[in-house]
C-alpha positions as CSV (number, residue, x, y, z in Angstrom):
1,M,4.9,-6.4,24.4
2,G,4.4,-7.2,20.7
3,D,4.8,-5.2,17.7
4,I,1.5,-3.3,16.8
5,T,2.1,-3.6,13.0
6,I,2.8,-7.3,13.1
7,D,-0.3,-7.8,15.3
8,A,-2.4,-5.8,13.0
9,L,-1.1,-7.7,9.9
10,Q,-1.7,-11.0,11.5
11,A,-5.3,-10.1,12.6
12,S,-6.0,-8.9,9.0
13,M,-4.8,-12.1,7.6
14,R,-6.9,-14.1,10.0
15,G,-10.0,-12.0,9.0
16,L,-9.2,-12.5,5.4
17,A,-8.9,-16.2,5.8
18,V,-12.3,-16.4,7.5
19,R,-13.7,-14.3,4.6
20,Q,-12.1,-16.7,1.9
21,R,-13.6,-19.8,3.6
22,S,-17.0,-18.0,3.8
23,I,-16.9,-17.2,0.0
24,A,-16.0,-20.7,-0.8
25,D,-18.9,-22.0,1.2
26,N,-21.1,-19.6,-0.6
27,I,-19.9,-20.7,-4.0
28,A,-20.2,-24.4,-3.1
29,N,-23.8,-23.9,-2.0
30,V,-25.1,-21.9,-5.1
31,E,-27.3,-24.7,-6.0
32,T,-28.5,-25.6,-2.4
33,P,-32.2,-24.6,-2.2
34,G,-32.7,-22.1,0.5
35,F,-29.1,-21.5,1.3
36,V,-28.4,-18.0,2.6
37,A,-25.0,-16.4,1.7
38,N,-22.8,-15.0,4.4
39,T,-20.6,-12.0,4.6
40,V,-17.5,-11.4,6.7
41,D,-16.5,-8.2,8.4
42,F,-13.5,-7.7,10.5
43,E,-12.2,-4.4,9.4
44,S,-14.4,-2.2,11.5
45,S,-13.4,-4.1,14.6
46,L,-9.7,-3.9,13.6
47,R,-10.1,-0.2,12.9
48,N,-11.7,0.5,16.3
49,A,-9.3,-1.6,18.1
50,L,-6.3,0.2,16.6
51,A,-8.0,3.7,17.1
52,E,-8.5,2.9,21.0
53,G,-5.2,1.5,21.5
54,D,-6.4,-1.9,22.0
55,S,-4.7,-5.1,20.9
56,P,-5.5,-6.1,17.2
57,M,-4.9,-9.8,18.3
58,A,-8.4,-9.8,20.1
59,V,-10.2,-8.8,16.9
60,Q,-12.6,-11.5,15.8
61,A,-14.2,-11.8,12.2
62,T,-18.0,-11.3,12.2
63,T,-20.2,-13.5,10.0
64,T,-23.5,-12.1,8.9
65,P,-26.2,-13.7,6.6
66,T,-26.7,-11.5,3.5
67,T,-30.2,-10.0,2.9
68,D,-30.3,-10.6,-0.9
69,A,-33.5,-12.4,-2.0
70,I,-33.5,-16.1,-2.4
71,S,-34.4,-17.1,-5.9
72,P,-37.2,-19.7,-6.4
73,N,-35.7,-23.2,-5.8
74,S,-32.2,-22.0,-5.3
75,S,-30.1,-19.8,-2.9
76,N,-29.4,-16.1,-2.5
77,V,-25.7,-16.7,-3.7
78,N,-24.7,-14.3,-6.6
79,V,-21.7,-16.0,-8.3
80,D,-20.4,-13.0,-10.0
81,K,-20.3,-10.9,-6.7
82,E,-18.8,-13.9,-4.8
83,T,-16.2,-14.2,-7.6
84,V,-15.3,-10.6,-7.5
85,S,-15.0,-10.6,-3.5
86,L,-12.9,-13.8,-3.7
87,I,-10.3,-12.0,-6.1
88,D,-10.3,-8.9,-3.8
89,T,-10.0,-10.9,-0.7
90,D,-6.9,-12.8,-2.1
91,L,-5.3,-9.8,-3.5
92,R,-5.7,-8.2,0.2
93,Y,-4.2,-11.3,1.6
94,Q,-1.2,-11.3,-0.8
95,L,-0.7,-7.7,0.3
96,M,-0.6,-8.6,4.0
97,V,1.8,-11.3,3.3
98,Q,4.1,-8.9,1.6
99,A,3.7,-6.3,4.1
100,L,4.4,-8.8,6.9
101,N,7.6,-10.0,4.9
102,S,8.8,-6.5,4.6
103,K,8.3,-5.8,8.3
104,F,10.4,-8.9,9.0
105,H,13.0,-7.8,6.4
106,I,13.3,-4.5,8.2
107,L,13.8,-6.1,11.5
108,R,16.4,-8.5,10.2
109,S,18.3,-5.5,8.7
110,S,18.1,-3.5,11.9
111,L,19.6,-6.6,13.7
112,G,22.4,-6.7,11.4
113,G,21.4,-10.0,9.7
């Protein structure tokens, strides 16, 4: 049986990595006519899995097209919104890495190493 905290942190990092790739794809296609930006959600699935006692390792990120209007001869990518989302995602990823490192430090300390 795995550690629920480690599993939840790893699931979060996987979901955040999917979101980072999606945001990068959105920004890369800002000038692509007709391109529809995507958003990624994994938090609600992770929250539900934890609340129901299910393994967080089974949580999958869901990618959904945005409903923002497409500008004429362009895409519906809002670069400002994507930039803020990328910064937020990066900060959350760093936080998960720090939390995972802290968890491993606690485990090492408890084992006397």
